[in-house]
Structure formats: structure tokens, C-alpha cells
C-alpha positions as CSV (number, residue, x, y, z in Angstrom):
1,M,-83.0,16.4,27.2
2,L,-85.1,19.4,26.6
3,G,-84.6,20.9,30.1
4,P,-82.0,23.6,30.6
5,S,-78.5,22.5,31.2
6,L,-76.8,23.3,34.5
7,F,-73.5,23.6,32.7
8,G,-74.6,25.5,29.6
9,D,-74.0,22.7,27.2
10,A,-75.4,22.9,23.7
11,R,-78.0,20.2,22.9
12,L,-79.3,18.8,19.7
13,V,-82.6,16.7,20.1
14,V,-83.6,14.8,17.0
15,I,-87.1,13.3,16.9
16,R,-87.7,10.9,14.0
17,A,-91.2,9.9,12.8
18,A,-92.7,12.9,14.5
19,Q,-96.0,12.2,12.9
20,D,-96.3,9.2,15.3
21,L,-95.9,11.2,18.5
22,K,-98.6,10.4,21.1
23,V,-100.9,13.2,22.3
24,A,-99.4,13.1,25.8
25,A,-95.9,13.4,24.4
26,L,-96.9,16.3,22.3
27,A,-98.3,18.1,25.3
28,V,-94.9,17.9,26.9
29,L,-93.0,18.9,23.8
30,R,-95.3,21.7,22.6
31,P,-93.9,24.5,25.0
32,Y,-90.3,23.7,23.9
33,L,-91.3,23.9,20.2
34,E,-93.1,27.2,20.6
35,A,-90.3,28.7,22.7
36,P,-87.1,26.6,22.6
37,A,-84.7,26.9,25.5
38,D,-81.4,28.6,24.9
39,G,-78.7,26.3,23.7
40,T,-81.2,23.6,22.6
41,T,-82.0,22.8,19.0
42,I,-84.9,20.5,18.2
43,V,-85.1,18.7,14.8
44,L,-88.3,17.1,13.8
45,Q,-88.5,14.6,11.0
46,H,-92.1,14.4,9.8
47,A,-93.5,12.3,6.9
48,G,-96.0,15.0,5.9
49,G,-99.7,14.5,5.4
50,A,-102.5,15.0,7.9
51,K,-101.2,12.5,10.5
52,G,-99.5,14.3,13.4
53,K,-100.2,17.7,11.9
54,A,-100.5,19.3,15.4
55,V,-96.7,18.9,16.0
56,L,-96.0,20.7,12.7
57,E,-98.4,23.5,13.7
58,A,-96.6,23.9,17.1
59,A,-93.2,24.1,15.4
60,R,-94.5,26.6,12.9
61,K,-95.9,28.7,15.7
62,G,-92.3,28.8,17.1
63,H,-91.1,30.0,13.7
64,A,-89.1,26.9,13.0
65,L,-87.0,26.6,9.9
66,E,-89.0,24.2,7.6
67,I,-87.2,22.2,4.9
68,G,-89.4,20.2,2.5
69,C,-88.0,17.0,1.2
70,A,-90.0,15.3,-1.5
71,K,-89.8,11.6,-1.5
72,L,-87.8,10.1,-4.3
73,T,-89.7,7.1,-5.7
74,R,-88.2,6.4,-9.1
75,P,-84.6,5.0,-9.8
76,E,-84.0,8.0,-12.1
77,E,-84.6,10.4,-9.3
78,R,-82.2,8.6,-7.0
79,Q,-79.6,8.6,-9.8
80,D,-80.0,12.4,-10.1
81,F,-79.6,12.6,-6.4
82,V,-76.3,10.7,-6.5
83,R,-75.0,12.9,-9.4
84,A,-75.8,16.0,-7.4
85,E,-74.1,14.6,-4.3
86,V,-70.9,13.7,-6.2
87,R,-70.8,17.2,-7.7
88,R,-71.3,18.7,-4.3
89,A,-68.3,16.8,-3.1
90,G,-66.3,18.1,-6.0
91,G,-66.2,15.0,-8.1
92,T,-67.6,13.5,-11.3
93,I,-69.2,10.1,-11.9
94,S,-69.9,8.1,-15.1
95,P,-73.4,7.2,-16.0
96,E,-72.8,3.5,-15.7
97,A,-71.3,4.0,-12.2
98,V,-74.4,5.9,-11.1
99,A,-76.7,3.0,-12.0
100,V,-74.4,0.4,-10.4
101,L,-74.1,2.5,-7.2
102,V,-77.9,2.9,-6.8
103,D,-78.4,-0.8,-7.4
104,A,-75.7,-1.8,-4.9
105,V,-76.6,0.6,-2.1
106,G,-80.4,0.9,-2.3
107,S,-82.8,3.7,-1.8
108,D,-81.7,5.2,1.6
109,L,-80.7,8.8,0.7
110,R,-78.5,9.2,3.7
111,E,-76.5,6.2,2.8
112,L,-76.3,7.2,-0.9
113,A,-75.1,10.7,0.1
114,A,-72.4,9.2,2.5
115,V,-71.2,6.7,-0.1
116,S,-71.1,9.3,-2.8
117,G,-68.9,11.6,-0.7
118,Q,-66.6,8.7,0.4
119,L,-66.1,7.5,-3.2
120,V,-65.1,11.0,-4.4
121,S,-62.6,11.2,-1.5
122,D,-61.2,7.8,-2.2
123,S,-61.0,8.3,-6.0
124,G,-59.5,11.8,-6.0
125,G,-62.6,13.1,-7.7
126,R,-63.3,10.7,-10.6
127,V,-65.8,7.9,-9.7
128,D,-66.1,5.1,-12.3
129,V,-67.9,1.7,-12.4
130,D,-64.8,-0.3,-11.4
131,L,-64.3,1.8,-8.2
132,V,-68.0,1.3,-7.3
133,R,-67.8,-2.4,-7.8
134,A,-64.6,-2.7,-5.8
135,Y,-66.2,-1.0,-2.8
136,H,-69.8,-2.2,-3.1
137,R,-70.7,-5.7,-4.3
138,G,-74.2,-7.3,-4.4
139,R,-77.6,-5.7,-4.3
140,A,-78.9,-4.1,-1.2
141,E,-82.5,-4.0,-2.4
142,V,-84.4,-5.7,-5.2
143,T,-88.0,-5.1,-6.1
144,G,-90.5,-6.9,-8.3
145,F,-90.1,-4.1,-10.9
146,A,-86.4,-4.8,-11.2
147,V,-87.2,-8.4,-12.0
148,A,-89.9,-7.3,-14.5
149,D,-87.6,-4.8,-16.3
150,L,-85.0,-7.5,-16.9
151,A,-87.6,-10.1,-17.9
152,V,-89.3,-8.0,-20.6
153,S,-86.0,-6.6,-21.9
154,G,-84.8,-10.0,-23.1
155,K,-82.4,-10.7,-20.2
156,P,-83.7,-13.9,-18.7
157,A,-80.5,-15.0,-17.0
158,Q,-80.2,-11.7,-15.1
159,A,-83.9,-11.7,-14.5
160,L,-83.7,-15.1,-12.9
161,E,-80.7,-14.1,-10.8
162,T,-82.5,-11.0,-9.6
163,L,-85.7,-13.0,-8.9
164,R,-83.9,-15.4,-6.7
165,H,-82.3,-12.6,-4.8
166,A,-85.6,-10.8,-4.4
167,L,-87.2,-14.0,-3.0
168,S,-84.3,-14.6,-0.7
169,I,-84.7,-11.1,0.9
170,G,-88.4,-11.6,1.4
171,V,-90.1,-9.8,-1.6
172,A,-93.6,-11.2,-1.8
173,E,-94.3,-13.5,-4.7
174,V,-97.6,-11.6,-5.5
175,L,-95.7,-8.3,-5.8
176,I,-93.3,-9.8,-8.3
177,A,-96.1,-11.3,-10.3
178,D,-97.9,-8.0,-10.3
179,A,-94.8,-6.1,-11.5
180,L,-94.4,-8.6,-14.3
181,A,-98.0,-8.1,-15.3
182,D,-97.7,-4.4,-15.1
183,G,-94.6,-4.4,-17.3
184,V,-96.3,-6.6,-20.0
185,R,-99.6,-4.6,-19.9
186,S,-97.7,-1.3,-20.2
187,M,-95.8,-2.5,-23.3
188,A,-99.0,-3.8,-24.9
189,R,-100.8,-0.5,-24.3
190,V,-98.0,1.7,-25.6
191,A,-97.3,-0.6,-28.6
192,S,-101.0,-0.7,-29.6
193,A,-101.2,3.1,-29.4
194,G,-98.8,3.5,-32.3
195,R,-96.0,6.0,-32.7
196,A,-96.7,9.4,-31.1
197,D,-95.2,12.0,-28.8
198,P,-94.7,10.3,-25.4
199,Y,-96.4,13.2,-23.6
200,A,-99.4,13.0,-25.9
201,L,-99.6,9.2,-25.4
202,A,-99.2,9.7,-21.6
203,Q,-102.3,11.8,-21.6
204,A,-104.3,9.5,-23.9
205,L,-103.3,6.3,-21.9
206,A,-103.5,7.9,-18.4
207,M,-99.9,6.9,-17.8
208,P,-96.9,9.1,-16.6
209,P,-94.6,10.2,-19.5
210,W,-91.6,8.4,-18.0
211,K,-93.5,5.1,-18.0
212,V,-94.6,5.6,-21.6
213,K,-91.0,6.2,-22.7
214,K,-89.8,3.1,-20.7
215,A,-92.6,0.8,-22.0
216,G,-92.0,2.1,-25.6
217,A,-88.3,1.3,-25.4
218,Q,-89.0,-2.2,-24.0
219,A,-91.7,-3.0,-26.5
220,R,-89.3,-2.5,-29.5
221,G,-88.1,-6.1,-29.2
222,W,-91.6,-7.6,-29.2
223,T,-94.0,-8.6,-31.9
224,E,-97.7,-8.6,-31.6
225,L,-97.8,-12.4,-31.3
226,G,-95.2,-12.2,-28.5
227,L,-97.2,-9.7,-26.6
228,R,-100.3,-11.7,-26.9
229,R,-98.5,-14.7,-25.4
230,A,-97.0,-12.6,-22.7
231,L,-100.4,-11.4,-21.6
232,G,-101.5,-15.0,-21.2
233,I,-98.4,-15.9,-19.3
234,V,-98.8,-13.1,-16.7
235,A,-102.5,-13.8,-16.4
236,G,-101.8,-17.4,-15.5
237,L,-99.0,-16.4,-13.2
238,N,-101.4,-14.2,-11.2
239,A,-103.5,-17.3,-10.3
240,D,-100.4,-19.4,-9.7
241,V,-98.9,-17.2,-7.0
242,K,-102.3,-16.9,-5.3
243,G,-102.6,-20.7,-4.7
244,A,-103.2,-22.4,-8.1
245,A,-99.6,-23.5,-8.4
246,A,-98.0,-26.0,-5.9
247,H,-94.8,-23.9,-5.7
248,G,-94.9,-20.1,-6.2
249,P,-91.2,-19.5,-6.7
250,Y,-91.1,-22.2,-9.4
251,A,-94.1,-20.6,-11.1
252,L,-92.3,-17.2,-11.2
253,E,-89.1,-18.8,-12.6
254,R,-91.2,-20.6,-15.3
255,A,-92.9,-17.3,-16.2
256,V,-89.6,-15.5,-16.6
257,R,-88.4,-18.2,-19.0
258,E,-91.7,-18.2,-20.9
259,L,-91.6,-14.4,-21.3
260,A,-88.1,-14.8,-22.8
261,A,-89.5,-17.3,-25.3
262,A,-92.5,-15.1,-26.1
263,R,-90.2,-12.2,-26.8
264,A,-88.4,-14.3,-29.4
265,A,-91.7,-15.3,-31.1
266,R,-92.0,-14.2,-34.7
């Protein structure tokens, strides 16, 4: 693919996960990176970091155009990405539709970008939640944190539904239990710190500001008694999913129901 074409054809060579290139492959590729053949464009997708750094250095030596793409890890960042893609396509999207779209499609940015552009085209420019639901039903991805957010927010029915979906697609029981524990601990820490500026609390609690805001909002429906009970529930769940319980999924469902009861404690 990298050799010169007898017919003068233009070529595009895309190498994904370039950080995993073997030494022998890099030795073959290096001359083409440092001095690309006419009519041939090479695209390297590299995860960053120290692994496979030699291939980046070879590309930089050839004065390659380098585009940095920071990984989007939080749902809020993916929602911002969708809004930007919709605007770029010349459309608008409602806040509820953004959340439903990210929930339905998942975290793959290429797919989110493609779907955003398609929805703008199909809607004539205005994307609402009904349109998103008409085209995209179900959840592509579910994490333990999605289960935890619903469980501590007083939505046990939705939490159980999300939990069963997470288990059906292979999310580990331990990860779900850890997410529930993290949600409860975060609420307890923020609630016990009292009212203060989220950024000041973030520094005092060694937590990111977005997490402080989220935990503070979730903690408003809880009493001190309820949080104490919740801490005991997630502590017991940790042992249950690591072998103490006969059936891990049942232990998770029971914990979700018990968290709902604890939230109602007065």
C-alpha cells in the first residue's frame, strides 16, 4: 500500500492503534513517515503516552500534521460534543434530546458525530427528544455509574431496569457494586462538609468540582440517618459480590431496593 503506484493513483493508508506497532513493522514504515511518497497520505491514530513513542517521533520528523484529541470521559463532555456536532451540521437540539441520544448511542465519538449529522438532515434542522427516540431505542452502553446515579437519586425502578441491562451486556458485578459505594460515599462526604462553594469543597475533599456538584445535588434528598444506612448497605454489598452471597445479581438488586428505602428514612 505504501509503495509507489504504477498508475498514479492517490492512496490513503490509515493505521489504527499505532502505539501497538511492532518494532519490525516500524522499521518498514519509518522511511515512508519521514519522506512520504507522492500521492500517498498516511494517517496514524495513536493513543498517546510513552508506548509506541518512536512512531510519533518518526512522523514528527517528517513534519506530519498532528491533531490532538483529548479523550472524553464524562457524560457531560460527550453531550457537549453532540451539541457542537449538531451546530456544525446547521441544526439545534434540545437538552433532553442530547441526554437521550448519548444514552442510546454510547460513547463512540465517530458514531455520535454521524448520528448527529443524520438527525439534523432528517429533521430539517430541529432535533427533539421524540425524533431521537423514534430513530434510536434502547441503550447501547450501561455502566455501573449509570446504575448508581439512578439508585441514589430515588429512582429504584429505573435503577433496577438499568442494572439488569448492565448485567445482560456483561458489566462486572464488582464494578457495579464499586460504583454504588462510590456514589454513597461521595454524597456522605459532601453532605458532612456543609454548604460551601463547590470549588472550595473540591479542594478540601480532594474531589473534582463536577463530582462535588453532582454529589451535592444527589444528597439533597437524603437524611443523615439514611446516609448511615446506605453506607452499611454498600459495605455489605462489597462482600456479597466477592463471594459472600450465593447470587451476586440478586445481591445487587436487593441493595438497590434497600438504598431506596434508606433514602426515604426520616
